[in-house]
C-alpha distance (Angstrom), angle and dihedral (degrees) to the residues before:
residue distance angle dihedral
M1 . . .
K2 3.75 . .
R3 3.85 140.7 .
I4 3.80 125.2 -156.2
H5 3.81 129.7 -176.5
V6 3.84 114.6 -156.1
Y7 3.76 138.8 -173.4
I8 3.83 116.3 -162.2
S9 3.79 122.0 -161.2
G10 3.80 131.6 -167.5
R11 3.78 130.8 55.9
V12 3.78 93.5 -18.4
Q13 3.77 104.5 131.6
G14 3.78 124.2 77.4
V15 3.83 91.7 19.3
F16 3.85 100.1 91.2
F17 3.82 91.0 -98.0
R18 3.81 94.2 143.1
A19 3.80 94.8 46.1
E20 3.80 92.7 47.5
T21 3.79 91.0 45.7
Q22 3.81 88.8 53.6
R23 3.79 92.5 47.6
T24 3.82 92.7 47.8
A25 3.80 94.6 44.9
T26 3.79 91.6 48.4
S27 3.82 91.6 50.2
L28 3.82 88.3 52.8
K29 3.81 90.1 49.2
L30 3.80 92.1 -118.0
T31 3.79 124.5 149.9
G32 3.79 127.0 -146.3
W33 3.76 140.9 76.9
V34 3.80 144.3 -85.4
R35 3.80 131.8 -154.0
N36 3.81 143.4 170.1
M37 3.79 115.2 -111.5
D38 3.79 126.2 -143.0
D39 3.81 90.6 -117.4
G40 3.84 92.6 61.2
R41 3.77 98.0 -99.8
V42 3.80 128.2 115.5
E43 3.81 118.5 -126.8
A44 3.81 124.0 -160.3
V45 3.79 141.9 169.5
F46 3.81 121.1 -153.5
E47 3.80 129.3 -171.2
G48 3.78 127.7 -175.8
E49 3.78 145.6 76.3
P50 3.82 112.7 -6.7
D51 3.83 94.0 -123.5
E52 3.82 91.3 51.6
I53 3.82 91.0 47.7
E54 3.84 88.9 54.1
R55 3.79 90.1 50.4
M56 3.82 89.2 50.6
L57 3.80 91.5 50.1
D58 3.79 90.1 50.7
W59 3.82 88.8 52.3
C60 3.85 90.4 48.9
H61 3.81 89.3 59.7
Q62 3.84 89.0 57.6
G63 3.80 105.2 30.2
P64 3.80 124.1 -179.3
P65 3.82 119.6 -33.6
A66 3.85 96.9 -94.9
S67 3.79 94.0 50.1
R68 3.80 131.6 89.4
V69 3.76 114.9 -152.7
D70 3.80 113.9 -156.9
R71 3.78 100.7 169.5
V72 3.79 140.5 4.7
E73 3.81 118.1 -162.3
A74 3.81 112.4 -167.1
A75 3.77 130.9 -178.8
E76 3.79 126.5 -178.3
E77 3.79 115.1 -129.5
A78 3.81 134.9 -175.7
F79 3.82 110.6 -72.9
T80 3.79 111.0 -116.3
G81 3.77 104.9 178.9
T82 3.80 90.1 -153.1
M83 3.81 99.7 112.9
Q84 3.77 121.8 94.8
G85 3.76 120.2 -157.2
F86 3.77 125.2 -21.4
R87 3.75 118.7 -79.3
I88 3.77 142.1 -178.7
V89 3.81 111.0 -121.6
Y90 3.81 118.8 -150.0
């Protein structure tokens, strides 16, 4: 199992990025969370099977149709297995 912490920059707020991230992560059976940051980026943590994490990272580089992703910063962290479901944090 794997855990990844990502920061996504570009036009990623106000374009349903969090909702689509939640939908995609849930469909990949990942756990974690996603939130908007005050600096205009989106931050997310994903936990799950390594192959599904890679698929989620690929999606993060594209985002939903109305978004424009300029940069994705990703760092692997120690897997915890403590999160249940995938939620949007406000």
